[in-house]
Each structure stands twice: as C-alpha cells, then as structure tokens.
C-alpha positions in Angstrom: 75.6 31.7 76.0 79.0 32.2 75.1 78.5 34.1 72.0 76.9 36.5 74.6 79.6 36.7 76.7 82.6 37.2 73.7 80.1 40.3 73.2 80.1 41.3 76.4 83.7 41.3 76.1 84.5 42.9 72.5 82.5 45.8 73.6 85.3 46.1 77.1 87.5 45.8 74.3 86.2 48.5 72.4 85.6 51.0 75.2 88.7 50.3 76.4 90.8 50.8 73.2 88.3 54.3 73.3 89.6 55.1 76.5 92.8 54.8 75.5 93.0 56.4 72.4 91.4 59.0 73.9 93.4 59.6 76.7 96.1 59.1 74.4 94.8 61.7 71.7 94.7 64.3 74.8 98.1 63.1 75.9 99.4 64.5 73.0 97.0 67.8 73.2 98.4 68.4 76.1 102.1 67.7 74.6 100.8 69.7 71.5 99.5 72.6 73.2 103.0 73.0 76.1 104.8 73.0 73.2 103.0 75.7 71.7 103.5 77.7 74.8 106.6 77.4 75.1 107.4 77.9 71.4 105.0 81.3 71.5 106.8 82.0 75.7 110.0 82.5 73.7 112.6 85.6 72.9 110.7 87.2 70.2 113.6 88.1 68.2 116.8 86.2 70.8 119.7 88.4 69.0 118.5 91.6 69.0 119.9 94.5 71.1 117.9 96.2 71.2 116.0 98.5 74.3 112.5 99.0 74.1 111.1 102.2 76.2 107.4 100.5 77.1 105.1 102.2 80.4 102.6 100.8 81.9 100.2 102.7 83.0 98.7 102.7 86.5 95.2 100.3 87.0 96.2 98.4 83.5 94.8 94.6 84.2 97.0 91.4 82.6 95.7 91.8 79.1 96.0 95.6 78.2 99.8 95.1 79.5 100.1 92.0 77.0 98.2 94.5 74.0 101.2 96.6 75.1 104.0 94.3 75.2 102.9 93.2 71.8 102.4 96.1 70.0 106.2 97.5 70.7 106.9 93.3 69.3 108.3 92.4 72.7 106.2 89.0 73.2 104.8 86.8 70.5 101.5 86.2 71.6 99.3 88.4 74.4 96.6 84.7 74.7 100.1 83.1 75.9 101.1 86.0 77.8 97.3 85.9 79.8 97.3 81.7 80.0 100.8 81.9 81.6 100.2 84.4 83.6 97.1 83.3 84.6 98.6 79.6 85.0 101.5 81.0 87.1 99.5 83.3 89.8 100.9 86.3 87.9 97.3 88.2 87.3 97.1 91.1 88.8 100.2 91.2 90.1 102.1 93.3 87.7 103.5 97.4 88.5 103.0 100.0 86.4 105.9 102.0 85.7 108.1 102.7 82.8 110.5 99.9 81.7 113.4 98.7 79.4 112.5 95.6 77.7 114.7 94.0 74.8 112.7 91.5 71.9 115.5 89.4 72.8 113.7 88.5 76.4 112.0 85.9 77.0 108.4 85.9 78.2 109.1 84.4 81.6 112.1 87.3 82.0 109.9 90.2 81.0 107.1 89.1 83.8 109.3 88.9 86.2 110.7 92.3 85.4 107.0 93.2 85.5 106.7 91.6 88.6 109.8 93.6 90.9 108.4 97.0 89.0 112.3 97.5 88.5 111.1 100.7 86.5 113.2 103.1 85.0 112.8 106.4 86.9 115.2 109.5 88.4 114.6 110.4 91.1 115.3 114.6 92.1 114.1 116.7 95.9 112.7 120.5 95.1 113.3 121.7 99.0 110.3 124.3 100.8 110.9 127.1 99.9 112.7 127.1 96.6 111.6 129.7 93.5 111.3 129.2 90.6 114.5 130.6 89.2 116.2 128.2 91.8 114.0 125.3 91.0 114.6 125.8 87.5 118.9 125.7 88.1 118.6 122.4 90.5 116.5 120.4 87.7 118.8 122.1 84.5 122.0 121.0 86.8 120.9 117.8 87.6 120.0 117.0 83.1 116.3 116.3 83.6 115.5 119.9 82.0 116.7 122.3 79.5 115.7 125.5 81.0 114.7 127.4 78.1 111.8 124.7 77.3 111.2 124.8 81.5 110.1 129.0 81.4 108.3 128.0 78.6 106.4 125.3 79.9 105.5 127.4 83.2 104.4 130.7 81.2 102.5 128.9 78.9 101.9 125.1 78.7 98.3 124.0 79.8 97.6 123.0 82.7 94.0 121.9 84.0 93.7 123.2 88.1 91.2 124.9 89.3 93.5 126.7 92.2 95.3 128.1 89.0 92.1 129.7 87.8 92.7 133.1 88.9 97.0 132.2 88.0 98.2 135.5 85.8 99.7 135.2 82.5 103.8 135.5 83.2 106.9 134.1 83.4 105.8 133.8 87.5 102.2 132.2 86.4 103.0 129.0 88.7 105.1 130.1 91.1 104.2 128.6 94.6 102.4 125.7 93.0 105.5 123.5 92.1 105.0 121.8 95.1 108.5 121.0 96.8 109.1 117.4 97.2 110.8 114.3 96.5 109.8 112.4 93.0 110.6 109.4 90.8 109.9 110.4 87.4 110.4 108.5 84.4 112.9 108.8 82.4 111.3 110.1 79.3 109.8 112.7 81.1 109.7 116.3 79.7 109.3 119.6 81.1 104.7 119.7 80.9 105.2 115.6 82.7 107.4 117.4 84.5 105.6 120.5 86.1 102.6 118.3 86.2 103.7 116.1 88.5 104.2 119.3 91.3 101.3 120.8 90.3 99.7 117.4 91.0 101.2 117.0 94.1 99.7 120.9 95.2 96.2 119.7 94.2 96.6 116.6 96.6 98.0 118.6 99.5 95.8 121.6 99.1 92.7 119.6 100.5 88.8 120.6 99.8 89.1 121.6 103.4 91.4 124.3 102.2 89.4 125.4 99.8 86.8 126.3 102.2 89.3 127.6 104.8 90.4 130.2 102.6 86.6 131.0 101.5 86.1 131.3 106.0 88.5 134.0 105.3 88.0 135.6 102.7 91.0 134.9 100.5 91.7 133.4 97.4 94.0 130.4 96.7 96.9 132.0 94.8 96.5 135.3 97.9 96.8 131.8 101.2 99.9 131.0 99.4 101.4 134.3 98.4 100.9 134.0 102.7 102.1 130.9 102.7 105.5 131.8 101.0 106.2 134.6 103.0 106.0 132.3 105.9 108.4 129.8 104.8 111.0 131.9 104.3 110.7 133.4 107.1 110.2 130.7 109.6 112.4 127.8 110.4 111.1 126.4 113.4 108.1 124.7 112.4 106.2 125.7 115.9 106.9 129.2 114.6 105.4 129.3 111.5 101.7 129.8 112.6 102.1 132.8 115.0 104.5 134.3 112.4 101.3 133.7 110.2 99.3 136.1 113.1 101.8 138.7 112.4 100.9 139.5 109.8 97.2 138.8 109.8 97.8 140.6 112.8 99.6 143.9 110.1 96.8 143.2 107.4 93.8 143.3 109.5 95.6 147.1 110.5 97.0 148.0 106.9 100.4 147.7 108.2 103.0 147.0 106.0 104.3 143.6 106.0 107.7 144.5 106.3 109.3 140.9 105.7 113.0 140.5 104.2 112.2 137.5 102.3 109.7 139.4 99.8 113.1 142.1 99.2 115.5 139.5 98.6 112.7 137.8 95.9 113.9 141.1 94.5 117.5 140.8 94.7 117.4 137.4 92.9 119.2 136.0 96.5 119.0 135.1 100.0 121.1 137.6 101.2 121.2 136.9 105.1 121.7 141.0 105.7 119.3 144.0 104.1 120.5 147.3 103.8 118.4 150.1 104.0 119.2 150.9 100.2 117.7 147.2 99.7 114.4 147.7 101.4 114.2 151.1 99.7 113.7 148.8 95.9 110.7 150.2 94.0 108.9 147.2 93.6 105.7 145.7 94.1 106.8 143.1 96.3 108.8 145.3 98.3 106.3 145.3 101.7 108.6 147.8 103.7 106.9 150.1 101.2 104.0 148.3 100.2 101.1 147.5 102.6 99.1 144.0 101.7 100.4 141.3 100.0 102.6 141.5 97.4 100.8 140.7 94.2 102.5 136.9 94.1 104.0 134.2 96.2 108.1 134.5 96.2 108.7 131.0 97.1 107.1 127.4 96.5 105.7 126.8 100.8 105.6 123.5 102.2 102.7 122.1 103.7 103.2 123.3 107.4 103.3 126.8 105.6 99.9 126.4 104.5 98.3 125.2 107.3 99.7 127.8 109.1 98.6 130.4 106.2 95.1 128.8 106.6 94.9 128.7 110.2 97.1 131.8 112.1 97.8 131.6 115.6 95.6 133.8 118.6 97.5 137.1 119.5 98.3 140.2 119.1 101.8 140.8 118.0 102.9 142.9 115.2 106.8 142.6 115.1 109.4 139.3 115.6 112.9 138.9 114.8 115.3 135.9 114.6 117.0 135.0 117.6 119.8 133.5 115.8 119.1 130.0 117.5 116.2 128.9 114.3 113.6 130.6 115.9 112.0 133.9 116.5 110.8 136.5 119.7 107.6 138.2 119.2 106.2 141.2 120.8 103.1 142.9 120.7 105.1 146.9 120.7 107.5 148.2 119.4 109.2 149.2 122.2 109.8 145.2 123.1 111.1 144.6 119.9 114.0 146.7 120.1 114.5 145.4 123.3 114.6 142.2 121.7 117.1 143.3 119.1 119.1 144.4 121.5 119.4 141.3 123.6 119.9 138.6 120.2 121.2 141.2 117.6 122.8 144.0 119.4 
C-alpha cells in the first residue's frame, strides 16, 4: 500500500513539475515575443532626419500599408505591423493619403499619423465661370503648376473620359470641363494629376441621367456644356439660370443669334462690363452677335446649376433679357418690351 502511495505522489510531483516547466517556458516565450515585438517596433534609424513621402491609396488594407512602409524603409517588419495593428484595434482604421514620415519614427508614431489622416495636401478653389486662361493663371500664382506644362497637358494629355470623345484637338480641348470646385490634392500632384482631378469631378456631376437627357434634346455633351458655359457667364441669380436657358433655346429654334455679351468677353479675354458696338462686330466664330447657333466651344467652366439649367430649361416664350443692376434679369417676349425694360433699368 505504501509503495502505491509513493508512486502516486511521485506522479503528482512529475505532473506539477511539467506544468511549472511548461508555464515557465510559455512565460519566457511570451516575454521573448514581447521583447521581439517591441524591438521590431523601434525606429528603423533613430538618428535619421530624412522625410519620406508615402502615398496610401484608397482601399489599401493593413497588409498593403505594411508593405508600402517596409518598401520605404520606415518599419522593420511587415508582420509585426500587422500584429500590432490587430492587437491595438487599428486594423481597418488607417486613412488614405499622402504622408511625410521618417525612419526616426517608431511604429506607434507612424500608426498614430495614419490614424489621424493628417496627410500632406494643399487646397485650391476654381470659381464657377473661370475659363482655362484664368484657371491657369490662378493655379500658377498659387505655385501649384508650371503654366507651360499645364497648357501642354490641356492640349495633349491623355485622359480617359467618355465626355471627351468628341473634344477637338488644340489648346481649348478641355475648355468647359475643368469642373469649378474646391479641391484637396497631394502636395506631390503634378499638372496631369490636377487636371485629372477636375475632369473626374465633372464625370461625377454629369450623371448617366444627364447623358440620356442630352440625347433627348438631340445635343452632344459638348453642346450642352457650351450652352451651360454661356448661362454661367450670364446669370448671377440662381433662379434666373433656367429662364436664361429658355431664352437661348427659343432663339436657337428660330435661328436667332444668341447675342450673348459673355461670348464677346471670351474673345476679348477680359470681363468687360459694357461692350461697345465695335466689340460686338469682332470677326470670330465665338461672336454670337454675328453668328447664329452655338459658338464652337465652351467659354468657361459651368457649375452644376448651370449644367442642369442647360439640360432642363424653363418653359417660356421669352426672347430677350437684360440685367437689372441688382444681379437679377428682366425677361421679355418682344423687342418693344425689351426696349421698355432697358429704359427702366439702364437709361
């Protein structure tokens, strides 16, 4: 009986020893792994003063981000980045953008920057009604483009959008399609990137419904934008846009010249408040005082409201309108009424 008890005791001691040994090994392994994780999370080069620009594209997962950071020599281990992201609850929370990082930053510091989304961007605004010339001048003055390179991209850059299918070659190829908006771009964006950003925004605004509507009107997208650009330059009050559009449609139906001052201003290259008789006699296909129908191209970049007005004009019989001086317009069906309005609001 005593021998049996001793065997049981010895067995229990053995099991206990194995458990203690196993626990010790596991604790040692965990400690070692923790040290390893911490070491692999240290800066790649603590003394570095280098700034490294990295771009995290939209939709990039944690694994893809780890690969980008490793390729840029900003982290020691892709695997550790993934593990740390998972255990800290950061997985799937990093934000796309362009970032300035450094090999002197720890993995935790890099994670913090990517979580905040404090990317390197610059903002610019192109107002509604700007033409390519004024857009180029504005972007150049803000140091965002080289004017010559920008003009070359406008003329011959490759941009894959269906609304450019019938765009003619030349310096005015993209006139009307550089959508007026406020943009945030990466600081490394070049002239092509900026143009593509603006064209992409136009592509979002000009929906499939608009393509179908243009087809119903028997117009190409370019013709819609030509009309919209004139509406944009003529209208100041939003409510007037569809009515001004109706005036132009009514004139087009009877082959009556549009007689838009805005088209002459485009020829002059300046926003001249009052045109002279001489101005309206300038020989140019853009002169809608001398030529019936639409001019050969847009005269500015129209905003969303003007594009919609060009596609959905009001139903009127108006053939004339003039500025009342307060931003709004007076509309009339006859020339006699137009003269009365002119005397009332101008003379």
